N, C-alpha and C positions, 0 to 999 in steps of 0.2 A: 622219152618225149620231152623236148624243150618246153619251158613254161609258155613261150609265145605260141607254140603249136597247141598246147592245152587251152589257152585263152581263145585261140581261133576256133577250136572245136566247140567251146562253150558258146561262142557267138553263133556258129552254124546251127547249134541246137536251140537257139533263141533264148539263151539264158542271160546274156549280157549284150550291151550295145557294141557296135563295131569300134567305137572310140576306146572302149575298155579292153578290147581284144588286141589292138595294135600296140606295138612297143612305142614308148614315148621317150622324150629326152632324159627323163629321170630314171628309166629302167636300169641302166647300167650302174647307177649310184645307189640303188635300193637294195635292201636285204629281203629276200623272198623266203617264204615258208611253204612247204608242200605237204600234203597229206596223201599217203599212198594206200591203195586198197590191198587186200591179201594177195592179189595177183601181181602186185608191183606197179600197177598203173596209177597215174595221178587221179585222185578223186576230189582234190581241193587245193586251192592255192590262195595266197595273199602276199602283200608286200608292205614294208614300212619305208617311207621316203626319208631322205636325209633330214627333213624338218620335223619328223616324228609323226607323220600321218599314216595310219593303217588304211590301205585302200586296195582296190582291185581284188577283193576277196570274192571267190566264187567256189561253191561246193555243189557237186553233182547230187541229184536226188539219191538219198541213201537213208536207211533206217536210223542211222546215227548222225544225221546231218547237223543238228544243233550242237552236238558234242564235238564234231569235227570243226565247226566254225569257232567254238569256244577254245579249242586246243590251238588252232592257228593264231587266234588273237593272243592267247597266253604266251605262246612261243615268241611272238613279235614284241609283246610287252616286256618279257624277260630280257630279250635282246636290248631293248631301249634302256632298261635299267642298267645293264652292263656297260653300255656306252654313254650313259647319263643323258639320254634324249627324252624330252617331254613328249608324251603322246598327245596329239591334237585330235579333237573330235572330227569325224568325217561322216556326217549323217547320211549322205547319198552314196557312199562308196562301198557298202556291203551288199553283196548279191547272194541270195540263196536260190538255188535252182529248184523250182517246183516244190512239192511237198513230199515228205518221206513216204516210201512205198507202204501200202497197207498189206496186211497178211490176211489171206482169205481161205 
């Protein structure tokens, strides 16, 4: 599934705004990170823009949601170090979908 389709599905589930789901002029210049579930489907994604901003992060509800978010951030931070990009804060750009499932 292409990342744009994943973001569109996240929008349809009410997890992100439509503006975050649509491709923008920066998408083709960004480096994207994906988290895949054991079934091979995307369960999380994020990107780093050319100016070093990590944004468009969305992780589906999952028992390891916080760890997935941290792993996506770490991967993109490592990439930024490799290409010597400074990571800029993006306080409104991280979306977590719902809360982790509870076990009953």
